[in-house]
SEVEX-931209 format. One record per residue (C-alpha): chain; x, y, z. Coordinates in steps of 0.25 Angstrom, whole numbers. Last residue first. Example, Ala and Ser with C-alpha at 12.3 -4.5 7.8 and 13.67 -1.06 7.14 Angstrom:
BEGIN
<c: A; u: 55; v: -4; w: 29>
<c: A; u: 49; v: -18; w: 31>
END
This chain:
BEGIN
<c: A; u: -226; v: 330; w: -453>
<c: A; u: -219; v: 326; w: -442>
<c: A; u: -205; v: 331; w: -438>
<c: A; u: -197; v: 328; w: -425>
<c: A; u: -196; v: 337; w: -414>
<c: A; u: -205; v: 327; w: -409>
<c: A; u: -216; v: 337; w: -398>
<c: A; u: -221; v: 337; w: -384>
<c: A; u: -233; v: 343; w: -379>
<c: A; u: -238; v: 341; w: -363>
<c: A; u: -250; v: 340; w: -355>
<c: A; u: -249; v: 325; w: -354>
<c: A; u: -242; v: 320; w: -365>
<c: A; u: -245; v: 325; w: -378>
<c: A; u: -234; v: 321; w: -392>
<c: A; u: -232; v: 329; w: -403>
<c: A; u: -225; v: 328; w: -416>
<c: A; u: -220; v: 336; w: -423>
<c: A; u: -225; v: 346; w: -435>
<c: A; u: -216; v: 352; w: -447>
<c: A; u: -229; v: 359; w: -455>
<c: A; u: -229; v: 355; w: -469>
<c: A; u: -228; v: 364; w: -482>
<c: A; u: -229; v: 355; w: -495>
<c: A; u: -241; v: 363; w: -497>
<c: A; u: -256; v: 355; w: -504>
<c: A; u: -263; v: 365; w: -497>
<c: A; u: -277; v: 362; w: -490>
<c: A; u: -270; v: 364; w: -474>
<c: A; u: -255; v: 365; w: -473>
<c: A; u: -248; v: 355; w: -470>
<c: A; u: -244; v: 350; w: -455>
<c: A; u: -256; v: 340; w: -453>
<c: A; u: -262; v: 343; w: -441>
<c: A; u: -257; v: 356; w: -440>
<c: A; u: -263; v: 361; w: -452>
<c: A; u: -252; v: 371; w: -458>
<c: A; u: -256; v: 386; w: -464>
<c: A; u: -247; v: 394; w: -471>
<c: A; u: -250; v: 409; w: -468>
<c: A; u: -237; v: 416; w: -472>
<c: A; u: -232; v: 420; w: -461>
<c: A; u: -241; v: 416; w: -449>
<c: A; u: -241; v: 402; w: -452>
<c: A; u: -255; v: 396; w: -451>
<c: A; u: -257; v: 383; w: -442>
<c: A; u: -270; v: 374; w: -444>
<c: A; u: -276; v: 367; w: -434>
<c: A; u: -288; v: 377; w: -432>
<c: A; u: -281; v: 389; w: -437>
<c: A; u: -268; v: 392; w: -428>
<c: A; u: -262; v: 404; w: -433>
<c: A; u: -246; v: 405; w: -433>
<c: A; u: -235; v: 409; w: -422>
<c: A; u: -230; v: 394; w: -424>
<c: A; u: -229; v: 395; w: -438>
<c: A; u: -218; v: 405; w: -438>
<c: A; u: -215; v: 406; w: -450>
<c: A; u: -206; v: 397; w: -456>
<c: A; u: -209; v: 400; w: -471>
<c: A; u: -218; v: 388; w: -476>
<c: A; u: -214; v: 377; w: -463>
<c: A; u: -219; v: 387; w: -454>
<c: A; u: -211; v: 388; w: -442>
<c: A; u: -218; v: 383; w: -428>
<c: A; u: -214; v: 368; w: -432>
<c: A; u: -226; v: 359; w: -426>
<c: A; u: -232; v: 356; w: -415>
<c: A; u: -246; v: 349; w: -415>
<c: A; u: -255; v: 346; w: -403>
<c: A; u: -268; v: 337; w: -402>
<c: A; u: -279; v: 340; w: -392>
<c: A; u: -289; v: 342; w: -402>
<c: A; u: -300; v: 353; w: -404>
<c: A; u: -288; v: 362; w: -413>
<c: A; u: -273; v: 355; w: -413>
<c: A; u: -265; v: 360; w: -402>
<c: A; u: -254; v: 367; w: -407>
<c: A; u: -240; v: 366; w: -405>
<c: A; u: -228; v: 376; w: -411>
<c: A; u: -212; v: 370; w: -411>
<c: A; u: -201; v: 379; w: -411>
<c: A; u: -186; v: 373; w: -412>
<c: A; u: -179; v: 359; w: -410>
<c: A; u: -166; v: 361; w: -401>
<c: A; u: -176; v: 365; w: -389>
<c: A; u: -190; v: 366; w: -393>
<c: A; u: -198; v: 380; w: -393>
<c: A; u: -212; v: 379; w: -393>
<c: A; u: -223; v: 387; w: -399>
<c: A; u: -237; v: 386; w: -397>
<c: A; u: -247; v: 388; w: -407>
<c: A; u: -262; v: 392; w: -402>
<c: A; u: -276; v: 387; w: -405>
<c: A; u: -278; v: 378; w: -393>
<c: A; u: -268; v: 381; w: -382>
<c: A; u: -254; v: 375; w: -382>
<c: A; u: -247; v: 379; w: -368>
<c: A; u: -256; v: 367; w: -361>
<c: A; u: -251; v: 356; w: -370>
<c: A; u: -239; v: 360; w: -363>
<c: A; u: -227; v: 360; w: -372>
<c: A; u: -217; v: 356; w: -382>
<c: A; u: -210; v: 344; w: -373>
<c: A; u: -200; v: 337; w: -383>
<c: A; u: -200; v: 322; w: -392>
<c: A; u: -187; v: 319; w: -397>
<c: A; u: -190; v: 308; w: -409>
END
């Protein structure tokens, strides 16, 4: 799978969603999980109605879409506490030194 440099870890402060454009692929959002050094990269558009999920609100390890308030657990990609079939499109992340790389393949 193609792996690309997304950003440095210094660009992703705790509690914030950072969006980066990947040439030939599109926009990818990345966050650092709460109380962790683990990073999660995901599609910046909500799977519900393509809302700007990258502009959503973080509530712990859950991202909330600003359009219809759909919530997604960043650890699983699934809406917490529901049986919804919607799932967040996530991308494999590798941290090397102080840089964050993502694979531009879907990881569900």
